[in-house]
A tleap script that builds the chain and sets N, CA, C and O, in Angstrom:
source leaprc.protein.ff14SB
mol = sequence {
  NMET GLU VAL ILE LYS ILE LYS GLU GLU GLU
  PHE GLU GLU LYS VAL LEU LYS SER ASP LYS
  ARG VAL LEU VAL ASP PHE TYR ALA ASP TRP
  CYS GLY PRO CYS LYS MET LEU GLY PRO VAL
  ILE GLU GLU ILE ALA LYS GLU VAL ASP ASP
  VAL SER PHE VAL LYS ILE ASN VAL ASP ASN
  ALA GLU ASN ILE ALA ARG SER TYR GLY VAL
  MET SER ILE PRO ALA LEU PHE LEU PHE GLU
  ASN GLY GLU VAL ILE LYS ASN ASP VAL GLY
  PHE LYS SER ILE ASP GLU LEU LYS GLU PHE
  ILE GLU CARG
}
set mol.1.N position { 71.032 124.196 54.380 }
set mol.1.CA position { 71.380 122.905 54.947 }
set mol.1.C position { 70.794 121.796 54.080 }
set mol.1.O position { 69.770 121.968 53.419 }
set mol.2.N position { 71.452 120.694 54.103 }
set mol.2.CA position { 70.903 119.543 53.402 }
set mol.2.C position { 70.295 118.571 54.404 }
set mol.2.O position { 70.640 118.572 55.586 }
set mol.3.N position { 69.402 117.761 53.916 }
set mol.3.CA position { 68.797 116.711 54.737 }
set mol.3.C position { 69.688 115.481 54.591 }
set mol.3.O position { 69.971 115.043 53.476 }
set mol.4.N position { 70.125 114.927 55.714 }
set mol.4.CA position { 70.981 113.750 55.634 }
set mol.4.C position { 70.257 112.527 56.191 }
set mol.4.O position { 69.533 112.606 57.183 }
set mol.5.N position { 70.472 111.408 55.528 }
set mol.5.CA position { 69.952 110.136 56.020 }
set mol.5.C position { 71.063 109.512 56.858 }
set mol.5.O position { 72.210 109.414 56.422 }
set mol.6.N position { 70.698 109.091 58.071 }
set mol.6.CA position { 71.711 108.491 58.933 }
set mol.6.C position { 71.318 107.077 59.315 }
set mol.6.O position { 70.158 106.673 59.230 }
set mol.7.N position { 72.344 106.339 59.744 }
set mol.7.CA position { 72.138 104.978 60.232 }
set mol.7.C position { 72.075 105.012 61.749 }
set mol.7.O position { 72.443 106.000 62.384 }
set mol.8.N position { 71.603 103.920 62.307 }
set mol.8.CA position { 71.427 103.830 63.757 }
set mol.8.C position { 72.706 104.188 64.517 }
set mol.8.O position { 72.654 104.871 65.539 }
set mol.9.N position { 73.848 103.725 64.015 }
set mol.9.CA position { 75.105 103.959 64.733 }
set mol.9.C position { 75.579 105.423 64.653 }
set mol.9.O position { 76.484 105.816 65.388 }
set mol.10.N position { 74.982 106.217 63.778 }
set mol.10.CA position { 75.339 107.632 63.663 }
set mol.10.C position { 74.452 108.541 64.521 }
set mol.10.O position { 74.717 109.738 64.633 }
set mol.11.N position { 73.418 107.987 65.115 }
set mol.11.CA position { 72.416 108.785 65.824 }
set mol.11.C position { 73.021 109.626 66.946 }
set mol.11.O position { 72.737 110.819 67.054 }
set mol.12.N position { 73.849 109.007 67.774 }
set mol.12.CA position { 74.411 109.747 68.908 }
set mol.12.C position { 75.237 110.939 68.433 }
set mol.12.O position { 75.083 112.051 68.938 }
set mol.13.N position { 76.108 110.702 67.467 }
set mol.13.CA position { 76.976 111.787 66.983 }
set mol.13.C position { 76.195 112.882 66.265 }
set mol.13.O position { 76.402 114.066 66.535 }
set mol.14.N position { 75.304 112.503 65.358 }
set mol.14.CA position { 74.613 113.477 64.505 }
set mol.14.C position { 73.440 114.166 65.188 }
set mol.14.O position { 73.073 115.276 64.804 }
set mol.15.N position { 72.842 113.527 66.196 }
set mol.15.CA position { 71.650 114.082 66.842 }
set mol.15.C position { 71.931 114.473 68.288 }
set mol.15.O position { 71.794 115.640 68.656 }
set mol.16.N position { 72.315 113.519 69.091 }
set mol.16.CA position { 72.448 113.769 70.524 }
set mol.16.C position { 73.609 114.689 70.872 }
set mol.16.O position { 73.537 115.421 71.859 }
set mol.17.N position { 74.678 114.666 70.080 }
set mol.17.CA position { 75.853 115.499 70.361 }
set mol.17.C position { 75.934 116.736 69.475 }
set mol.17.O position { 76.943 117.440 69.499 }
set mol.18.N position { 74.910 117.010 68.707 }
set mol.18.CA position { 74.924 118.163 67.804 }
set mol.18.C position { 74.870 119.472 68.589 }
set mol.18.O position { 74.203 119.563 69.620 }
set mol.19.N position { 75.579 120.479 68.090 }
set mol.19.CA position { 75.521 121.795 68.734 }
set mol.19.C position { 74.371 122.639 68.182 }
set mol.19.O position { 74.155 123.767 68.623 }
set mol.20.N position { 73.644 122.092 67.226 }
set mol.20.CA position { 72.447 122.749 66.681 }
set mol.20.C position { 71.214 121.980 67.119 }
set mol.20.O position { 71.301 120.843 67.582 }
set mol.21.N position { 70.054 122.630 66.962 }
set mol.21.CA position { 68.820 121.859 67.099 }
set mol.21.C position { 68.752 120.919 65.906 }
set mol.21.O position { 69.243 121.245 64.825 }
set mol.22.N position { 68.146 119.754 66.100 }
set mol.22.CA position { 68.077 118.744 65.041 }
set mol.22.C position { 66.639 118.277 64.887 }
set mol.22.O position { 66.007 117.849 65.853 }
set mol.23.N position { 66.123 118.363 63.654 }
set mol.23.CA position { 64.818 117.794 63.342 }
set mol.23.C position { 65.057 116.393 62.802 }
set mol.23.O position { 65.717 116.216 61.778 }
set mol.24.N position { 64.517 115.401 63.498 }
set mol.24.CA position { 64.648 114.012 63.068 }
set mol.24.C position { 63.316 113.558 62.487 }
set mol.24.O position { 62.271 113.650 63.132 }
set mol.25.N position { 63.377 113.066 61.254 }
set mol.25.CA position { 62.209 112.520 60.563 }
set mol.25.C position { 62.338 111.003 60.566 }
set mol.25.O position { 63.162 110.443 59.843 }
set mol.26.N position { 61.520 110.339 61.380 }
set mol.26.CA position { 61.455 108.882 61.355 }
set mol.26.C position { 60.504 108.508 60.225 }
set mol.26.O position { 59.343 108.916 60.229 }
set mol.27.N position { 60.991 107.732 59.257 }
set mol.27.CA position { 60.217 107.437 58.051 }
set mol.27.C position { 60.453 105.991 57.619 }
set mol.27.O position { 61.265 105.275 58.204 }
set mol.28.N position { 59.721 105.580 56.579 }
set mol.28.CA position { 59.983 104.303 55.904 }
set mol.28.C position { 59.750 104.509 54.416 }
set mol.28.O position { 58.928 105.335 54.017 }
set mol.29.N position { 60.472 103.759 53.602 }
set mol.29.CA position { 60.364 103.901 52.144 }
set mol.29.C position { 58.969 103.559 51.630 }
set mol.29.O position { 58.546 104.085 50.601 }
set mol.30.N position { 58.255 102.694 52.327 }
set mol.30.CA position { 56.931 102.241 51.876 }
set mol.30.C position { 55.797 103.154 52.340 }
set mol.30.O position { 54.641 102.919 51.986 }
set mol.31.N position { 56.099 104.177 53.116 }
set mol.31.CA position { 55.088 105.031 53.756 }
set mol.31.C position { 54.700 106.202 52.848 }
set mol.31.O position { 55.532 107.056 52.544 }
set mol.32.N position { 53.438 106.239 52.417 }
set mol.32.CA position { 52.956 107.308 51.534 }
set mol.32.C position { 53.098 108.708 52.120 }
set mol.32.O position { 53.674 109.579 51.468 }
set mol.33.N position { 52.589 108.956 53.335 }
set mol.33.CA position { 52.743 110.285 53.927 }
set mol.33.C position { 54.218 110.678 54.124 }
set mol.33.O position { 54.560 111.859 54.059 }
set mol.34.N position { 55.085 109.686 54.365 }
set mol.34.CA position { 56.518 109.975 54.498 }
set mol.34.C position { 57.075 110.496 53.177 }
set mol.34.O position { 57.875 111.431 53.156 }
set mol.35.N position { 56.650 109.887 52.086 }
set mol.35.CA position { 57.099 110.325 50.755 }
set mol.35.C position { 56.620 111.737 50.463 }
set mol.35.O position { 57.328 112.511 49.818 }
set mol.36.N position { 55.429 112.080 50.929 }
set mol.36.CA position { 54.894 113.435 50.724 }
set mol.36.C position { 55.653 114.453 51.584 }
set mol.36.O position { 55.854 115.592 51.164 }
set mol.37.N position { 56.068 114.045 52.777 }
set mol.37.CA position { 56.746 114.954 53.695 }
set mol.37.C position { 58.190 115.233 53.275 }
set mol.37.O position { 58.721 116.306 53.559 }
set mol.38.N position { 58.819 114.284 52.610 }
set mol.38.CA position { 60.221 114.440 52.202 }
set mol.38.C position { 60.522 115.754 51.495 }
set mol.38.O position { 61.429 116.470 51.919 }
set mol.39.N position { 59.794 116.102 50.428 }
set mol.39.CA position { 60.058 117.363 49.730 }
set mol.39.C position { 59.801 118.605 50.585 }
set mol.39.O position { 60.451 119.633 50.395 }
set mol.40.N position { 58.861 118.514 51.520 }
set mol.40.CA position { 58.585 119.641 52.419 }
set mol.40.C position { 59.806 119.887 53.306 }
set mol.40.O position { 60.224 121.029 53.497 }
set mol.41.N position { 60.370 118.808 53.843 }
set mol.41.CA position { 61.560 118.939 54.687 }
set mol.41.C position { 62.733 119.469 53.865 }
set mol.41.O position { 63.483 120.326 54.333 }
set mol.42.N position { 62.893 118.967 52.654 }
set mol.42.CA position { 63.979 119.439 51.774 }
set mol.42.C position { 63.858 120.941 51.536 }
set mol.42.O position { 64.859 121.656 51.576 }
set mol.43.N position { 62.655 121.420 51.293 }
set mol.43.CA position { 62.417 122.843 51.038 }
set mol.43.C position { 62.765 123.687 52.265 }
set mol.43.O position { 63.441 124.709 52.148 }
set mol.44.N position { 62.310 123.263 53.418 }
set mol.44.CA position { 62.595 124.017 54.660 }
set mol.44.C position { 64.089 124.006 54.960 }
set mol.44.O position { 64.639 125.008 55.415 }
set mol.45.N position { 64.741 122.883 54.707 }
set mol.45.CA position { 66.176 122.768 54.988 }
set mol.45.C position { 66.981 123.801 54.196 }
set mol.45.O position { 68.033 124.248 54.655 }
set mol.46.N position { 66.498 124.180 53.021 }
set mol.46.CA position { 67.174 125.200 52.210 }
set mol.46.C position { 67.073 126.582 52.845 }
set mol.46.O position { 67.932 127.436 52.627 }
set mol.47.N position { 66.025 126.797 53.627 }
set mol.47.CA position { 65.739 128.125 54.182 }
set mol.47.C position { 66.251 128.329 55.603 }
set mol.47.O position { 66.444 129.467 56.031 }
set mol.48.N position { 66.472 127.249 56.334 }
set mol.48.CA position { 66.772 127.340 57.765 }
set mol.48.C position { 68.219 126.915 58.011 }
set mol.48.O position { 68.634 125.822 57.624 }
set mol.49.N position { 68.980 127.802 58.663 }
set mol.49.CA position { 70.396 127.516 58.912 }
set mol.49.C position { 70.694 127.049 60.327 }
set mol.49.O position { 71.750 126.466 60.568 }
set mol.50.N position { 69.797 127.288 61.258 }
set mol.50.CA position { 70.109 126.987 62.652 }
set mol.50.C position { 69.551 125.642 63.123 }
set mol.50.O position { 69.541 125.356 64.320 }
set mol.51.N position { 69.088 124.823 62.181 }
set mol.51.CA position { 68.567 123.495 62.506 }
set mol.51.C position { 69.188 122.498 61.526 }
set mol.51.O position { 69.277 122.769 60.329 }
set mol.52.N position { 69.613 121.351 62.039 }
set mol.52.CA position { 70.059 120.257 61.175 }
set mol.52.C position { 68.852 119.362 60.892 }
set mol.52.O position { 67.957 119.225 61.726 }
set mol.53.N position { 68.841 118.764 59.719 }
set mol.53.CA position { 67.715 117.918 59.293 }
set mol.53.C position { 68.228 116.507 59.021 }
set mol.53.O position { 69.125 116.297 58.205 }
set mol.54.N position { 67.631 115.546 59.729 }
set mol.54.CA position { 68.084 114.160 59.678 }
set mol.54.C position { 66.890 113.252 59.423 }
set mol.54.O position { 65.815 113.448 59.990 }
set mol.55.N position { 67.092 112.248 58.557 }
set mol.55.CA position { 66.064 111.244 58.298 }
set mol.55.C position { 66.595 109.901 58.779 }
set mol.55.O position { 67.751 109.551 58.545 }
set mol.56.N position { 65.722 109.154 59.459 }
set mol.56.CA position { 66.087 107.821 59.933 }
set mol.56.C position { 65.008 106.838 59.485 }
set mol.56.O position { 63.829 107.002 59.801 }
set mol.57.N position { 65.426 105.825 58.752 }
set mol.57.CA position { 64.515 104.793 58.282 }
set mol.57.C position { 64.219 103.836 59.445 }
set mol.57.O position { 65.117 103.162 59.950 }
set mol.58.N position { 62.956 103.788 59.856 }
set mol.58.CA position { 62.584 102.962 61.019 }
set mol.58.C position { 62.819 101.469 60.775 }
set mol.58.O position { 63.022 100.709 61.722 }
set mol.59.N position { 62.792 101.055 59.520 }
set mol.59.CA position { 63.024 99.643 59.223 }
set mol.59.C position { 64.488 99.258 59.451 }
set mol.59.O position { 64.795 98.089 59.681 }
set mol.60.N position { 65.383 100.237 59.387 }
set mol.60.CA position { 66.815 99.987 59.578 }
set mol.60.C position { 67.309 100.454 60.946 }
set mol.60.O position { 68.463 100.209 61.298 }
set mol.61.N position { 66.465 101.114 61.712 }
set mol.61.CA position { 66.863 101.660 63.018 }
set mol.61.C position { 65.769 101.380 64.047 }
set mol.61.O position { 65.298 102.284 64.739 }
set mol.62.N position { 65.382 100.130 64.131 }
set mol.62.CA position { 64.268 99.750 65.005 }
set mol.62.C position { 64.536 100.085 66.467 }
set mol.62.O position { 63.616 100.478 67.185 }
set mol.63.N position { 65.777 99.937 66.920 }
set mol.63.CA position { 66.091 100.193 68.333 }
set mol.63.C position { 65.879 101.657 68.698 }
set mol.63.O position { 65.327 101.966 69.754 }
set mol.64.N position { 66.316 102.550 67.829 }
set mol.64.CA position { 66.143 103.988 68.102 }
set mol.64.C position { 64.665 104.348 68.044 }
set mol.64.O position { 64.156 105.045 68.922 }
set mol.65.N position { 63.979 103.875 67.011 }
set mol.65.CA position { 62.546 104.162 66.890 }
set mol.65.C position { 61.806 103.671 68.131 }
set mol.65.O position { 60.955 104.381 68.666 }
set mol.66.N position { 62.119 102.485 68.583 }
set mol.66.CA position { 61.476 101.920 69.773 }
set mol.66.C position { 61.810 102.754 71.011 }
set mol.66.O position { 60.937 103.006 71.842 }
set mol.67.N position { 63.060 103.179 71.136 }
set mol.67.CA position { 63.466 103.917 72.338 }
set mol.67.C position { 62.778 105.277 72.444 }
set mol.67.O position { 62.644 105.820 73.540 }
set mol.68.N position { 62.341 105.829 71.303 }
set mol.68.CA position { 61.605 107.097 71.318 }
set mol.68.C position { 60.093 106.897 71.172 }
set mol.68.O position { 59.347 107.863 71.013 }
set mol.69.N position { 59.652 105.650 71.227 }
set mol.69.CA position { 58.216 105.365 71.210 }
set mol.69.C position { 57.542 105.646 69.882 }
set mol.69.O position { 56.355 105.969 69.841 }
set mol.70.N position { 58.290 105.526 68.798 }
set mol.70.CA position { 57.708 105.772 67.475 }
set mol.70.C position { 56.792 104.604 67.119 }
set mol.70.O position { 57.239 103.473 66.930 }
set mol.71.N position { 55.491 104.913 67.032 }
set mol.71.CA position { 54.497 103.895 66.698 }
set mol.71.C position { 53.854 104.164 65.340 }
set mol.71.O position { 53.365 103.242 64.688 }
set mol.72.N position { 53.856 105.427 64.916 }
set mol.72.CA position { 53.296 105.834 63.628 }
set mol.72.C position { 54.311 106.716 62.930 }
set mol.72.O position { 55.094 107.418 63.571 }
set mol.73.N position { 54.287 106.670 61.606 }
set mol.73.CA position { 55.211 107.498 60.828 }
set mol.73.C position { 54.439 108.225 59.738 }
set mol.73.O position { 53.377 107.762 59.322 }
set mol.74.N position { 54.952 109.350 59.270 }
set mol.74.CA position { 56.189 109.990 59.696 }
set mol.74.C position { 56.065 110.555 61.103 }
set mol.74.O position { 55.026 111.086 61.494 }
set mol.75.N position { 57.153 110.424 61.850 }
set mol.75.CA position { 57.223 110.985 63.199 }
set mol.75.C position { 58.362 111.991 63.223 }
set mol.75.O position { 59.488 111.679 62.835 }
set mol.76.N position { 58.066 113.185 63.675 }
set mol.76.CA position { 59.057 114.253 63.729 }
set mol.76.C position { 59.427 114.530 65.172 }
set mol.76.O position { 58.560 114.702 66.028 }
set mol.77.N position { 60.723 114.570 65.430 }
set mol.77.CA position { 61.241 114.875 66.766 }
set mol.77.C position { 62.230 116.023 66.624 }
set mol.77.O position { 63.132 115.975 65.789 }
set mol.78.N position { 62.058 117.044 67.436 }
set mol.78.CA position { 62.987 118.165 67.450 }
set mol.78.C position { 63.848 118.039 68.702 }
set mol.78.O position { 63.342 118.042 69.825 }
set mol.79.N position { 65.149 117.929 68.491 }
set mol.79.CA position { 66.106 117.771 69.583 }
set mol.79.C position { 66.876 119.066 69.801 }
set mol.79.O position { 67.180 119.793 68.854 }
set mol.80.N position { 67.185 119.342 71.066 }
set mol.80.CA position { 68.075 120.439 71.417 }
set mol.80.C position { 68.934 119.965 72.581 }
set mol.80.O position { 68.419 119.511 73.603 }
set mol.81.N position { 70.248 120.076 72.416 }
set mol.81.CA position { 71.185 119.606 73.441 }
set mol.81.C position { 70.931 118.149 73.824 }
set mol.81.O position { 71.012 117.780 74.996 }
set mol.82.N position { 70.626 117.334 72.827 }
set mol.82.CA position { 70.445 115.907 73.053 }
set mol.82.C position { 69.113 115.494 73.642 }
set mol.82.O position { 68.887 114.312 73.901 }
set mol.83.N position { 68.222 116.463 73.858 }
set mol.83.CA position { 66.915 116.175 74.454 }
set mol.83.C position { 65.800 116.486 73.465 }
set mol.83.O position { 65.903 117.426 72.677 }
set mol.84.N position { 64.736 115.692 73.509 }
set mol.84.CA position { 63.560 115.967 72.681 }
set mol.84.C position { 62.828 117.162 73.289 }
set mol.84.O position { 62.460 117.144 74.463 }
set mol.85.N position { 62.618 118.208 72.471 }
set mol.85.CA position { 61.864 119.359 72.969 }
set mol.85.C position { 60.462 119.408 72.372 }
set mol.85.O position { 59.577 120.070 72.914 }
set mol.86.N position { 60.257 118.704 71.248 }
set mol.86.CA position { 58.926 118.621 70.608 }
set mol.86.C position { 58.874 117.349 69.792 }
set mol.86.O position { 59.897 116.866 69.307 }
set mol.87.N position { 57.679 116.813 69.644 }
set mol.87.CA position { 57.493 115.738 68.675 }
set mol.87.C position { 56.052 115.741 68.184 }
set mol.87.O position { 55.145 116.215 68.869 }
set mol.88.N position { 55.864 115.207 66.990 }
set mol.88.CA position { 54.543 115.144 66.384 }
set mol.88.C position { 54.548 114.045 65.330 }
set mol.88.O position { 55.605 113.584 64.901 }
set mol.89.N position { 53.368 113.639 64.924 }
set mol.89.CA position { 53.217 112.554 63.956 }
set mol.89.C position { 52.370 113.040 62.791 }
set mol.89.O position { 51.424 113.806 62.974 }
set mol.90.N position { 52.719 112.586 61.588 }
set mol.90.CA position { 51.897 112.850 60.421 }
set mol.90.C position { 52.479 113.896 59.492 }
set mol.90.O position { 53.454 114.575 59.815 }
set mol.91.N position { 51.864 114.006 58.344 }
set mol.91.CA position { 52.290 114.964 57.320 }
set mol.91.C position { 52.117 116.391 57.821 }
set mol.91.O position { 51.174 116.696 58.552 }
set mol.92.N position { 53.034 117.255 57.422 }
set mol.92.CA position { 52.953 118.682 57.739 }
set mol.92.C position { 53.151 119.486 56.457 }
set mol.92.O position { 53.955 119.122 55.599 }
set mol.93.N position { 52.406 120.583 56.341 }
set mol.93.CA position { 52.644 121.517 55.230 }
set mol.93.C position { 53.911 122.311 55.549 }
set mol.93.O position { 54.448 122.214 56.653 }
set mol.94.N position { 54.379 123.083 54.594 }
set mol.94.CA position { 55.570 123.912 54.827 }
set mol.94.C position { 55.335 124.857 56.003 }
set mol.94.O position { 56.194 124.983 56.876 }
set mol.95.N position { 54.192 125.515 56.032 }
set mol.95.CA position { 53.905 126.450 57.123 }
set mol.95.C position { 53.837 125.739 58.473 }
set mol.95.O position { 54.356 126.244 59.468 }
set mol.96.N position { 53.202 124.575 58.509 }
set mol.96.CA position { 53.105 123.820 59.766 }
set mol.96.C position { 54.485 123.370 60.243 }
set mol.96.O position { 54.773 123.391 61.439 }
set mol.97.N position { 55.327 122.966 59.304 }
set mol.97.CA position { 56.664 122.511 59.678 }
set mol.97.C position { 57.524 123.687 60.149 }
set mol.97.O position { 58.290 123.550 61.102 }
set mol.98.N position { 57.401 124.830 59.490 }
set mol.98.CA position { 58.132 126.025 59.943 }
set mol.98.C position { 57.734 126.382 61.367 }
set mol.98.O position { 58.587 126.692 62.198 }
set mol.99.N position { 56.434 126.337 61.643 }
set mol.99.CA position { 55.943 126.633 62.980 }
set mol.99.C position { 56.475 125.613 63.996 }
set mol.99.O position { 56.817 125.970 65.123 }
set mol.100.N position { 56.539 124.361 63.592 }
set mol.100.CA position { 57.015 123.296 64.468 }
set mol.100.C position { 58.467 123.517 64.891 }
set mol.100.O position { 58.815 123.267 66.045 }
set mol.101.N position { 59.322 123.983 63.972 }
set mol.101.CA position { 60.744 124.120 64.299 }
set mol.101.C position { 61.101 125.486 64.885 }
set mol.101.O position { 62.225 125.684 65.347 }
set mol.102.N position { 60.165 126.419 64.869 }
set mol.102.CA position { 60.468 127.729 65.462 }
set mol.102.C position { 60.593 127.594 66.965 }
set mol.102.O position { 59.989 126.717 67.583 }
set mol.103.N position { 61.382 128.472 67.537 }
set mol.103.CA position { 61.614 128.452 68.992 }
set mol.103.C position { 60.386 128.914 69.715 }
set mol.103.O position { 60.377 128.969 70.945 }
savepdb mol mol.pdb
quit
């Protein structure tokens, strides 16, 4: 799978209506830990087929970030059937991220 960057208006279709679980990475271009997490997510996305990977820039999607209470970034939210089933904040190693997305 590839990691896709989406805009605020794509959130409902790509995340809430997805038939797969979706890992959403709330990030910003100026955020150091977000830049470190990007390659980790890219690596996991190559290995995992049953999860979609989405990045949302909080500076361009303030309404969505606010609606999910994103106060610190990177913020990771795992969605299933349109509902948040897990969330966490901060950098994750490959192993930590794999554990986060496992059922």
